[in-house]
KOLLOLUM-375733 format. One record per residue (C-alpha): residue number from 1; residue in three letters; x negated, y, z negated. Coordinates in steps of 0.2 Angstrom, whole numbers, plus 5000, padded with zeros to 4 digits. Layout:
N
resi; resn; u; v; w
NUM; ALA; X; Y; Z
...
END
This chain:
391
resi; resn; u; v; w
1; MET; 4521; 6183; 4191
2; GLY; 4511; 6170; 4180
3; GLY; 4512; 6184; 4167
4; ILE; 4530; 6186; 4168
5; LEU; 4534; 6168; 4167
6; SER; 4523; 6166; 4152
7; SER; 4530; 6180; 4142
8; PRO; 4544; 6177; 4129
9; ALA; 4555; 6190; 4139
10; GLY; 4553; 6180; 4155
11; LEU; 4556; 6163; 4149
12; HIS; 4572; 6171; 4139
13; LYS; 4577; 6177; 4157
14; LEU; 4575; 6161; 4165
15; GLN; 4586; 6152; 4151
16; ILE; 4599; 6164; 4155
17; GLN; 4600; 6161; 4173
18; LYS; 4600; 6142; 4171
19; HIS; 4614; 6143; 4158
20; ASN; 4625; 6154; 4170
21; ALA; 4622; 6142; 4185
22; GLY; 4628; 6128; 4174
23; ASP; 4644; 6138; 4171
24; GLU; 4648; 6141; 4189
25; LYS; 4664; 6134; 4195
26; ASP; 4666; 6123; 4211
27; MET; 4673; 6136; 4222
28; ILE; 4674; 6125; 4237
29; SER; 4686; 6112; 4229
30; ASN; 4697; 6127; 4225
31; LEU; 4699; 6130; 4243
32; PRO; 4716; 6125; 4251
33; ASP; 4717; 6107; 4259
34; ASP; 4719; 6114; 4277
35; ILE; 4703; 6124; 4275
36; LEU; 4694; 6109; 4268
37; HIS; 4699; 6099; 4282
38; TYR; 4694; 6111; 4295
39; ILE; 4677; 6112; 4287
40; LEU; 4676; 6093; 4288
41; CYS; 4679; 6093; 4306
42; PHE; 4661; 6099; 4308
43; LEU; 4653; 6084; 4299
44; PRO; 4647; 6068; 4305
45; ILE; 4660; 6055; 4300
46; GLN; 4648; 6046; 4288
47; ASP; 4646; 6062; 4278
48; VAL; 4665; 6065; 4278
49; VAL; 4668; 6048; 4272
50; ARG; 4655; 6051; 4258
51; THR; 4664; 6066; 4251
52; SER; 4677; 6054; 4244
53; ILE; 4665; 6051; 4228
54; LEU; 4662; 6071; 4224
55; ALA; 4680; 6071; 4213
56; THR; 4697; 6064; 4212
57; LYS; 4703; 6078; 4223
58; TRP; 4692; 6073; 4237
59; ARG; 4695; 6054; 4236
60; TYR; 4707; 6054; 4250
61; LEU; 4705; 6071; 4258
62; TRP; 4695; 6063; 4273
63; THR; 4709; 6051; 4279
64; ASN; 4718; 6068; 4284
65; VAL; 4704; 6076; 4295
66; SER; 4708; 6078; 4313
67; VAL; 4691; 6075; 4322
68; ILE; 4679; 6059; 4320
69; ASN; 4661; 6064; 4325
70; PHE; 4652; 6048; 4325
71; GLU; 4633; 6049; 4331
72; ILE; 4619; 6035; 4330
73; GLY; 4601; 6039; 4334
74; HIS; 4588; 6029; 4343
75; VAL; 4586; 6010; 4339
76; LYS; 4568; 6003; 4340
77; SER; 4575; 5985; 4342
78; TYR; 4591; 5975; 4343
79; ASP; 4601; 5976; 4327
80; SER; 4618; 5968; 4326
81; LYS; 4623; 5980; 4312
82; SER; 4616; 5997; 4321
83; VAL; 4627; 5992; 4337
84; ASP; 4643; 5989; 4328
85; TYR; 4647; 6007; 4326
86; LEU; 4663; 6007; 4337
87; ASP; 4670; 5993; 4324
88; GLN; 4667; 6005; 4310
89; VAL; 4675; 6021; 4319
90; ASP; 4690; 6010; 4323
91; LYS; 4692; 6005; 4304
92; ILE; 4690; 6024; 4300
93; LEU; 4704; 6027; 4313
94; HIS; 4716; 6014; 4305
95; LYS; 4714; 6023; 4288
96; SER; 4715; 6041; 4296
97; ASN; 4732; 6049; 4298
98; CYS; 4730; 6062; 4311
99; VAL; 4715; 6061; 4320
100; VAL; 4717; 6071; 4336
101; ARG; 4699; 6072; 4343
102; ILE; 4685; 6058; 4342
103; CYS; 4667; 6059; 4349
104; VAL; 4656; 6044; 4349
105; LYS; 4638; 6046; 4353
106; THR; 4623; 6035; 4354
107; GLN; 4605; 6035; 4358
108; GLY; 4603; 6017; 4355
109; GLY; 4610; 5999; 4353
110; ILE; 4618; 5988; 4368
111; VAL; 4635; 5988; 4368
112; GLY; 4646; 5977; 4378
113; VAL; 4661; 5984; 4389
114; ALA; 4673; 5973; 4381
115; LYS; 4670; 5982; 4364
116; VAL; 4671; 5999; 4372
117; SER; 4688; 5993; 4382
118; THR; 4695; 5987; 4365
119; PHE; 4691; 6002; 4357
120; ILE; 4698; 6013; 4370
121; SER; 4715; 6004; 4369
122; SER; 4714; 6008; 4349
123; VAL; 4713; 6026; 4353
124; VAL; 4728; 6025; 4364
125; LYS; 4738; 6017; 4352
126; HIS; 4733; 6031; 4339
127; LYS; 4738; 6044; 4351
128; VAL; 4722; 6054; 4351
129; HIS; 4721; 6070; 4362
130; ASP; 4702; 6073; 4365
131; LEU; 4690; 6057; 4368
132; LYS; 4672; 6058; 4371
133; ILE; 4662; 6042; 4373
134; SER; 4643; 6044; 4376
135; LEU; 4634; 6030; 4376
136; LYS; 4614; 6024; 4381
137; TYR; 4614; 6008; 4384
138; LEU; 4630; 5999; 4391
139; LYS; 4632; 5980; 4397
140; GLY; 4644; 5974; 4410
141; THR; 4658; 5983; 4420
142; ASP; 4677; 5985; 4419
143; VAL; 4676; 5998; 4406
144; LEU; 4693; 6007; 4407
145; PRO; 4708; 5995; 4401
146; ASN; 4725; 5996; 4410
147; ARG; 4732; 6002; 4392
148; PHE; 4726; 6019; 4397
149; THR; 4741; 6020; 4406
150; ALA; 4752; 6021; 4390
151; SER; 4742; 6035; 4385
152; HIS; 4753; 6050; 4388
153; THR; 4745; 6061; 4374
154; LEU; 4727; 6061; 4380
155; ASN; 4723; 6078; 4386
156; LYS; 4704; 6078; 4387
157; LEU; 4692; 6063; 4392
158; HIS; 4673; 6064; 4392
159; LEU; 4665; 6047; 4398
160; LYS; 4646; 6046; 4399
161; PHE; 4636; 6029; 4401
162; PRO; 4625; 6021; 4415
163; ARG; 4636; 6007; 4422
164; ALA; 4647; 6005; 4436
165; LEU; 4665; 6010; 4434
166; ASP; 4679; 5999; 4441
167; ILE; 4695; 6009; 4440
168; PRO; 4710; 5996; 4438
169; SER; 4723; 5999; 4451
170; GLY; 4738; 6009; 4445
171; ILE; 4728; 6017; 4431
172; SER; 4736; 6034; 4425
173; PHE; 4732; 6048; 4413
174; PRO; 4749; 6057; 4413
175; GLY; 4744; 6071; 4402
176; LEU; 4726; 6073; 4407
177; LYS; 4721; 6091; 4409
178; THR; 4701; 6090; 4407
179; LEU; 4690; 6076; 4413
180; VAL; 4671; 6075; 4412
181; VAL; 4663; 6060; 4420
182; SER; 4644; 6059; 4418
183; LYS; 4629; 6047; 4424
184; VAL; 4643; 6033; 4429
185; TYR; 4642; 6024; 4445
186; PHE; 4656; 6022; 4457
187; ARG; 4656; 6008; 4468
188; ASN; 4665; 6013; 4483
189; GLU; 4677; 6028; 4490
190; LYS; 4693; 6018; 4483
191; SER; 4687; 6018; 4466
192; VAL; 4685; 6037; 4466
193; GLU; 4702; 6040; 4474
194; GLN; 4711; 6029; 4462
195; LEU; 4704; 6040; 4446
196; PHE; 4709; 6057; 4453
197; LEU; 4726; 6050; 4460
198; GLY; 4729; 6045; 4441
199; CYS; 4727; 6062; 4435
200; PRO; 4743; 6071; 4441
201; VAL; 4741; 6086; 4430
202; LEU; 4722; 6088; 4429
203; GLN; 4715; 6106; 4428
204; GLU; 4698; 6104; 4426
205; LEU; 4686; 6091; 4434
206; THR; 4666; 6089; 4429
207; LEU; 4656; 6077; 4439
208; ASP; 4640; 6076; 4431
209; ASN; 4626; 6066; 4441
210; CYS; 4638; 6052; 4446
211; HIS; 4629; 6039; 4457
212; TRP; 4639; 6036; 4472
213; MET; 4636; 6019; 4477
214; ASN; 4641; 6012; 4496
215; ILE; 4650; 6028; 4498
216; ARG; 4646; 6041; 4512
217; ASP; 4662; 6052; 4513
218; ILE; 4670; 6057; 4496
219; HIS; 4687; 6066; 4498
220; PHE; 4699; 6071; 4484
221; ALA; 4714; 6081; 4484
222; ILE; 4720; 6088; 4467
223; SER; 4733; 6101; 4468
224; THR; 4733; 6106; 4451
225; LEU; 4715; 6107; 4449
226; ARG; 4710; 6125; 4443
227; LYS; 4691; 6123; 4439
228; LEU; 4678; 6110; 4447
229; THR; 4660; 6108; 4442
230; ILE; 4649; 6096; 4453
231; TYR; 4631; 6090; 4448
232; SER; 4625; 6079; 4462
233; TYR; 4608; 6076; 4468
234; ARG; 4599; 6064; 4483
235; ARG; 4592; 6053; 4469
236; HIS; 4612; 6048; 4464
237; LEU; 4615; 6044; 4483
238; ASP; 4615; 6027; 4491
239; TYR; 4599; 6027; 4501
240; TYR; 4601; 6011; 4511
241; ASN; 4616; 6015; 4517
242; HIS; 4617; 6033; 4523
243; SER; 4600; 6039; 4522
244; GLY; 4602; 6050; 4507
245; LYS; 4617; 6060; 4516
246; CYS; 4634; 6062; 4508
247; THR; 4649; 6072; 4513
248; ILE; 4661; 6078; 4499
249; THR; 4677; 6086; 4505
250; ILE; 4687; 6097; 4492
251; ASP; 4706; 6099; 4496
252; VAL; 4711; 6108; 4480
253; LYS; 4723; 6122; 4487
254; ASN; 4723; 6129; 4469
255; LEU; 4706; 6131; 4464
256; LEU; 4701; 6146; 4455
257; SER; 4683; 6142; 4450
258; LEU; 4669; 6132; 4458
259; CYS; 4652; 6127; 4450
260; CYS; 4640; 6117; 4462
261; GLN; 4623; 6111; 4458
262; SER; 4617; 6100; 4472
263; ASP; 4604; 6096; 4486
264; PRO; 4609; 6102; 4502
265; GLU; 4610; 6086; 4511
266; VAL; 4626; 6084; 4500
267; GLU; 4637; 6093; 4513
268; PHE; 4653; 6100; 4506
269; PHE; 4669; 6104; 4515
270; LEU; 4681; 6117; 4507
271; VAL; 4699; 6113; 4513
272; LYS; 4710; 6128; 4511
273; PRO; 4698; 6137; 4499
274; THR; 4707; 6155; 4499
275; SER; 4712; 6154; 4480
276; ILE; 4694; 6152; 4473
277; VAL; 4690; 6167; 4463
278; ASP; 4673; 6165; 4457
279; ALA; 4658; 6152; 4463
280; ASP; 4642; 6147; 4456
281; ILE; 4631; 6139; 4469
282; ASP; 4614; 6132; 4465
283; LEU; 4606; 6120; 4479
284; GLY; 4590; 6112; 4472
285; CYS; 4574; 6117; 4477
286; CYS; 4567; 6100; 4485
287; THR; 4557; 6095; 4500
288; LEU; 4568; 6089; 4514
289; PRO; 4566; 6081; 4531
290; ASP; 4576; 6091; 4539
291; LYS; 4577; 6110; 4534
292; HIS; 4586; 6118; 4547
293; TYR; 4602; 6104; 4543
294; SER; 4600; 6109; 4524
295; GLY; 4602; 6127; 4530
296; GLN; 4617; 6126; 4540
297; CYS; 4625; 6114; 4525
298; ALA; 4622; 6130; 4515
299; ILE; 4630; 6142; 4527
300; GLU; 4645; 6130; 4529
301; LEU; 4648; 6129; 4510
302; LEU; 4647; 6148; 4508
303; SER; 4659; 6149; 4524
304; GLY; 4673; 6141; 4513
305; LEU; 4670; 6153; 4499
306; SER; 4676; 6170; 4508
307; SER; 4689; 6174; 4495
308; VAL; 4679; 6174; 4480
309; LYS; 4678; 6190; 4469
310; SER; 4661; 6185; 4459
311; LEU; 4647; 6174; 4467
312; SER; 4631; 6169; 4460
313; LEU; 4617; 6161; 4472
314; SER; 4602; 6152; 4466
315; ASP; 4584; 6154; 4472
316; GLY; 4585; 6137; 4480
317; SER; 4601; 6142; 4489
318; LEU; 4594; 6158; 4496
319; GLN; 4579; 6148; 4503
320; TYR; 4588; 6136; 4512
321; LEU; 4598; 6151; 4518
322; GLU; 4581; 6157; 4525
323; TYR; 4580; 6141; 4535
324; SER; 4594; 6145; 4545
325; LYS; 4593; 6165; 4544
326; GLU; 4597; 6166; 4563
327; THR; 4615; 6160; 4560
328; LEU; 4618; 6171; 4545
329; HIS; 4629; 6182; 4555
330; HIS; 4640; 6167; 4557
331; LEU; 4646; 6169; 4539
332; PRO; 4663; 6177; 4536
333; SER; 4666; 6194; 4527
334; PHE; 4667; 6193; 4510
335; GLN; 4681; 6207; 4508
336; ASN; 4686; 6202; 4489
337; LEU; 4668; 6201; 4483
338; THR; 4663; 6215; 4470
339; HIS; 4651; 6205; 4458
340; LEU; 4636; 6197; 4467
341; LEU; 4621; 6188; 4456
342; LEU; 4605; 6183; 4463
343; ARG; 4594; 6172; 4452
344; THR; 4577; 6170; 4462
345; ASN; 4559; 6173; 4462
346; THR; 4555; 6174; 4480
347; PHE; 4565; 6178; 4494
348; THR; 4564; 6190; 4511
349; SER; 4574; 6205; 4512
350; GLU; 4582; 6198; 4529
351; VAL; 4593; 6185; 4519
352; VAL; 4599; 6197; 4507
353; THR; 4602; 6209; 4518
354; GLY; 4613; 6198; 4529
355; ILE; 4623; 6193; 4514
356; LEU; 4624; 6212; 4509
357; LEU; 4631; 6217; 4526
358; LYS; 4645; 6204; 4523
359; THR; 4651; 6212; 4507
360; PRO; 4659; 6229; 4511
361; ASN; 4667; 6231; 4494
362; LEU; 4653; 6226; 4483
363; LYS; 4653; 6235; 4466
364; ALA; 4640; 6226; 4455
365; LEU; 4623; 6218; 4461
366; HIS; 4613; 6208; 4447
367; ILE; 4595; 6201; 4452
368; HIS; 4586; 6190; 4440
369; THR; 4567; 6187; 4439
370; VAL; 4564; 6194; 4456
371; HIS; 4547; 6199; 4464
372; LEU; 4555; 6213; 4476
373; GLN; 4548; 6216; 4492
374; SER; 4546; 6235; 4495
375; CYS; 4559; 6235; 4510
376; LEU; 4570; 6226; 4498
377; THR; 4570; 6239; 4485
378; SER; 4577; 6253; 4495
379; ILE; 4591; 6242; 4500
380; ILE; 4598; 6237; 4483
381; TYR; 4597; 6255; 4476
382; GLU; 4609; 6263; 4490
383; PRO; 4621; 6274; 4480
384; CYS; 4636; 6263; 4487
385; PHE; 4633; 6251; 4472
386; LYS; 4643; 6255; 4455
387; ASP; 4631; 6244; 4447
388; THR; 4614; 6237; 4450
389; HIS; 4604; 6227; 4438
390; VAL; 4586; 6220; 4441
391; HIS; 4580; 6208; 4428
END
């Protein structure tokens, strides 16, 4: 290559390439504004604002973006400038014309709840449809302002912060269809009930490792709910009040999809669960003092899923069923079940056989990362299954 670059022909070729590169047109700026707005939606808002200096056309283009993504990384020490990002987003929001989605995420900086409350109120006034707030460090309580009651346009809400969440009396989300609550501390049953009562049209709910303080029994009834996802483990329970045990009652008559990742000692009761079509049950693998009780909790949970068409069971789920294998015959018949996924490394054929005997219409059996026992191999390859996969 050195010979080519040092030759007159090679130098002439490089000069031609450089000349052509300088003559290239600005293809991006010639795109329609709608496409440019769409491209900008994928960038952090800091970079979006910086595009205003590119050219005259770009000067006010950013004010018409529909999405604000603002993220701040780790902060080694307290810096007032680094924690004023909510003020920055609020200023950008006031200058923008048509923001429908806002995502604010931080890995550092301590934010007071008063500032968060003010920011949320501003979002409500601007009729944002989709709001996600993920804060690493939050100081204080009473995060949700009563002004949320006026939010008829808010369609999706994602709240993630490690602090107690006090729900104001009468709070309402009249248009909210998707709610994700992560790492939040609930003080009592009343705060949980008030939150759900304020969501009359909610369709998707995710409870991600929330902390249940002073709560032994959690009950919620949301007739409009279609999809429910729960991640709940013993470390998030109030040990001092109920020894790490908790009961969650799900009274959702129109529920179609259930995803449950939990320890077996979090007991679930499904009220009128006949509408559930698919379920993913992942009971965590941990050392528990009462294995038989945990096994019974697993059986009771599965007993409420007799209507499912698709069912996924984790390694932990099968292990806890093993603890109560003598009562597997109490499981109902899964007449509608056509697809079964088993994610496991070790289990006995007795448990699998007990489940398969309850699935007369099974069409597909998928087993992931399994060390098969010889007796089990003969079971899963019977010709009664239309589709069998072992990974």
